[in-house]
C-alpha atoms as an extended CHARMM CRD file, in Angstrom:
* protein
*
       101  EXT
         1         1  MET       CA              0.5140000000       32.4270000000     -113.5770000000  PROA      1               0.0000000000
         2         2  SER       CA              1.9590000000       31.5510000000     -110.1890000000  PROA      2               0.0000000000
         3         3  ASN       CA             -1.0050000000       33.2430000000     -108.4400000000  PROA      3               0.0000000000
         4         4  ARG       CA             -3.4400000000       31.0430000000     -110.3320000000  PROA      4               0.0000000000
         5         5  ARG       CA             -1.3630000000       27.9450000000     -109.5320000000  PROA      5               0.0000000000
         6         6  ASN       CA             -1.2470000000       28.8280000000     -105.8290000000  PROA      6               0.0000000000
         7         7  PHE       CA             -4.9870000000       29.3940000000     -105.8290000000  PROA      7               0.0000000000
         8         8  ILE       CA             -5.6470000000       25.9810000000     -107.4210000000  PROA      8               0.0000000000
         9         9  LEU       CA             -3.2210000000       24.2370000000     -105.0480000000  PROA      9               0.0000000000
        10        10  LYS       CA             -5.1080000000       25.7220000000     -102.0960000000  PROA      10              0.0000000000
        11        11  LEU       CA             -8.5300000000       25.0050000000     -103.5440000000  PROA      11              0.0000000000
        12        12  VAL       CA             -8.0200000000       21.2680000000     -104.1670000000  PROA      12              0.0000000000
        13        13  PRO       CA             -7.5420000000       20.2980000000     -100.4730000000  PROA      13              0.0000000000
        14        14  LEU       CA            -10.5490000000       22.4140000000      -99.5040000000  PROA      14              0.0000000000
        15        15  ALA       CA            -12.7110000000       20.6280000000     -102.0580000000  PROA      15              0.0000000000
        16        16  GLY       CA            -11.5760000000       17.2810000000     -100.6440000000  PROA      16              0.0000000000
        17        17  ALA       CA            -12.3950000000       18.3800000000      -97.1070000000  PROA      17              0.0000000000
        18        18  ALA       CA            -15.8230000000       19.5910000000      -98.2290000000  PROA      18              0.0000000000
        19        19  ALA       CA            -16.5160000000       16.1280000000      -99.6390000000  PROA      19              0.0000000000
        20        20  VAL       CA            -15.4130000000       14.2620000000      -96.4760000000  PROA      20              0.0000000000
        21        21  LEU       CA            -16.7780000000       16.4250000000      -93.6440000000  PROA      21              0.0000000000
        22        22  PRO       CA            -20.4980000000       15.8320000000      -94.2920000000  PROA      22              0.0000000000
        23        23  ARG       CA            -19.9170000000       12.0810000000      -94.0880000000  PROA      23              0.0000000000
        24        24  MET       CA            -18.1650000000       12.5000000000      -90.7520000000  PROA      24              0.0000000000
        25        25  ALA       CA            -21.0330000000       14.6120000000      -89.4280000000  PROA      25              0.0000000000
        26        26  LEU       CA            -23.5520000000       11.9350000000      -90.3760000000  PROA      26              0.0000000000
        27        27  ALA       CA            -21.6280000000        9.1790000000      -88.5960000000  PROA      27              0.0000000000
        28        28  GLU       CA            -23.8470000000        7.4490000000      -86.0760000000  PROA      28              0.0000000000
        29        29  ILE       CA            -23.1790000000        8.3770000000      -82.4460000000  PROA      29              0.0000000000
        30        30  PRO       CA            -23.1170000000        5.2840000000      -80.1940000000  PROA      30              0.0000000000
        31        31  HSD       CA            -25.3620000000        4.8270000000      -77.1640000000  PROA      31              0.0000000000
        32        32  LEU       CA            -23.7500000000        4.9930000000      -73.7330000000  PROA      32              0.0000000000
        33        33  ALA       CA            -23.7070000000        1.7240000000      -71.7880000000  PROA      33              0.0000000000
        34        34  GLU       CA            -23.5260000000        1.5370000000      -67.9930000000  PROA      34              0.0000000000
        35        35  SER       CA            -20.4410000000       -0.6560000000      -68.4220000000  PROA      35              0.0000000000
        36        36  ASP       CA            -18.4980000000        2.0360000000      -70.3270000000  PROA      36              0.0000000000
        37        37  LYS       CA            -15.3470000000        2.9990000000      -68.3500000000  PROA      37              0.0000000000
        38        38  MET       CA            -16.2130000000        6.6860000000      -68.1630000000  PROA      38              0.0000000000
        39        39  ALA       CA            -19.8430000000        5.8760000000      -67.3180000000  PROA      39              0.0000000000
        40        40  VAL       CA            -18.6830000000        3.7540000000      -64.3810000000  PROA      40              0.0000000000
        41        41  ALA       CA            -16.3500000000        6.5340000000      -63.2130000000  PROA      41              0.0000000000
        42        42  MET       CA            -19.1870000000        9.0920000000      -63.3810000000  PROA      42              0.0000000000
        43        43  GLY       CA            -21.7420000000        6.7940000000      -61.7180000000  PROA      43              0.0000000000
        44        44  PHE       CA            -23.9470000000        6.7570000000      -64.8240000000  PROA      44              0.0000000000
        45        45  HSD       CA            -27.2000000000        4.7840000000      -64.7530000000  PROA      45              0.0000000000
        46        46  LEU       CA            -29.8220000000        4.3970000000      -67.4660000000  PROA      46              0.0000000000
        47        47  HSD       CA            -32.5130000000        5.1790000000      -64.8680000000  PROA      47              0.0000000000
        48        48  THR       CA            -32.0550000000        7.8810000000      -62.2380000000  PROA      48              0.0000000000
        49        49  LYS       CA            -33.7270000000        5.7130000000      -59.5790000000  PROA      49              0.0000000000
        50        50  ASP       CA            -30.8230000000        3.2320000000      -59.8530000000  PROA      50              0.0000000000
        51        51  ALA       CA            -28.1800000000        5.7800000000      -58.7640000000  PROA      51              0.0000000000
        52        52  ASP       CA            -26.1950000000        4.8330000000      -55.6350000000  PROA      52              0.0000000000
        53        53  GLN       CA            -27.6550000000        7.1090000000      -52.9600000000  PROA      53              0.0000000000
        54        54  LYS       CA            -24.8670000000        6.2850000000      -50.4820000000  PROA      54              0.0000000000
        55        55  LYS       CA            -22.1130000000        7.1770000000      -52.9370000000  PROA      55              0.0000000000
        56        56  TYR       CA            -23.9720000000       10.2430000000      -54.2960000000  PROA      56              0.0000000000
        57        57  PRO       CA            -25.9470000000       11.6750000000      -51.3450000000  PROA      57              0.0000000000
        58        58  LYS       CA            -26.8610000000       14.8760000000      -53.2260000000  PROA      58              0.0000000000
        59        59  HSD       CA            -28.6580000000       12.8690000000      -55.9230000000  PROA      59              0.0000000000
        60        60  SER       CA            -32.4380000000       13.1540000000      -56.1110000000  PROA      60              0.0000000000
        61        61  GLU       CA            -34.8860000000       11.5410000000      -58.4970000000  PROA      61              0.0000000000
        62        62  GLU       CA            -35.7040000000       15.0110000000      -59.8350000000  PROA      62              0.0000000000
        63        63  GLN       CA            -32.2310000000       14.9770000000      -61.4080000000  PROA      63              0.0000000000
        64        64  PHE       CA            -32.1470000000       13.1810000000      -64.7470000000  PROA      64              0.0000000000
        65        65  CYS       CA            -30.5220000000       13.6380000000      -68.1520000000  PROA      65              0.0000000000
        66        66  GLY       CA            -33.5570000000       15.3360000000      -69.6840000000  PROA      66              0.0000000000
        67        67  ARG       CA            -33.1330000000       18.2230000000      -67.2050000000  PROA      67              0.0000000000
        68        68  CYS       CA            -29.3310000000       18.3730000000      -67.5160000000  PROA      68              0.0000000000
        69        69  LEU       CA            -27.3700000000       21.1420000000      -69.2170000000  PROA      69              0.0000000000
        70        70  HSD       CA            -25.2420000000       18.5360000000      -71.0390000000  PROA      70              0.0000000000
        71        71  PHE       CA            -28.2820000000       16.8800000000      -72.6790000000  PROA      71              0.0000000000
        72        72  THR       CA            -28.1200000000       18.4550000000      -76.1430000000  PROA      72              0.0000000000
        73        73  GLU       CA            -31.7630000000       18.1270000000      -77.2400000000  PROA      73              0.0000000000
        74        74  PRO       CA            -34.1970000000       18.8280000000      -74.3800000000  PROA      74              0.0000000000
        75        75  GLY       CA            -37.6360000000       17.3580000000      -74.8920000000  PROA      75              0.0000000000
        76        76  LYS       CA            -36.4300000000       14.2870000000      -76.8040000000  PROA      76              0.0000000000
        77        77  ASP       CA            -36.4300000000       10.7420000000      -75.3770000000  PROA      77              0.0000000000
        78        78  GLU       CA            -32.6940000000       10.4360000000      -75.9790000000  PROA      78              0.0000000000
        79        79  ALA       CA            -29.9150000000       12.7590000000      -77.1170000000  PROA      79              0.0000000000
        80        80  ARG       CA            -26.1500000000       13.2170000000      -77.1950000000  PROA      80              0.0000000000
        81        81  CYS       CA            -24.5350000000       14.0760000000      -73.8730000000  PROA      81              0.0000000000
        82        82  ASP       CA            -21.7330000000       16.6460000000      -74.0070000000  PROA      82              0.0000000000
        83        83  LEU       CA            -19.8380000000       14.8670000000      -71.2080000000  PROA      83              0.0000000000
        84        84  PHE       CA            -19.7360000000       11.4340000000      -72.8290000000  PROA      84              0.0000000000
        85        85  ASN       CA            -20.2530000000       12.4160000000      -76.4830000000  PROA      85              0.0000000000
        86        86  LYS       CA            -22.6540000000        9.4840000000      -76.7330000000  PROA      86              0.0000000000
        87        87  ILE       CA            -26.4230000000        9.0660000000      -76.8000000000  PROA      87              0.0000000000
        88        88  VAL       CA            -28.0930000000        8.8610000000      -73.3750000000  PROA      88              0.0000000000
        89        89  PRO       CA            -31.7580000000        8.3940000000      -72.4030000000  PROA      89              0.0000000000
        90        90  LYS       CA            -33.5940000000       11.3400000000      -70.8680000000  PROA      90              0.0000000000
        91        91  GLY       CA            -34.2710000000        9.3010000000      -67.7010000000  PROA      91              0.0000000000
        92        92  GLY       CA            -30.5920000000        8.5430000000      -67.0280000000  PROA      92              0.0000000000
        93        93  TRP       CA            -28.2900000000       10.1320000000      -64.4590000000  PROA      93              0.0000000000
        94        94  CYS       CA            -24.5860000000       10.6550000000      -63.7300000000  PROA      94              0.0000000000
        95        95  SER       CA            -22.5910000000       12.6150000000      -61.1570000000  PROA      95              0.0000000000
        96        96  GLY       CA            -21.9140000000       15.3090000000      -63.7810000000  PROA      96              0.0000000000
        97        97  PHE       CA            -25.5490000000       16.4390000000      -63.6330000000  PROA      97              0.0000000000
        98        98  SER       CA            -25.9010000000       20.2200000000      -64.0140000000  PROA      98              0.0000000000
        99        99  LYS       CA            -29.4180000000       21.6320000000      -63.8430000000  PROA      99              0.0000000000
       100       100  ARG       CA            -30.4920000000       23.3700000000      -67.0320000000  PROA      100             0.0000000000
       101       101  PRO       CA            -31.2520000000       27.0580000000      -66.3600000000  PROA      101             0.0000000000
């Protein structure tokens, strides 16, 4: 009997987690604003042409979120960025740009 009881006591929390996790996954991811503290620190701009060329001399207009390794859905107009964990436009730029292979 104790084996069955232990099994049930372990199963109940798992069932609760299974009910909650899909809701967490469907939570809406916010869009990144240029005024966000981390965005300011990383020099993020919604448009790559607005990047500060003096502060980031290696920046070129060929660098933009849509070509970045951290842009999670290449080909889309906007997607989640792994660096910020927020939605960014494909035409944006930050100093964390890493060219997609």
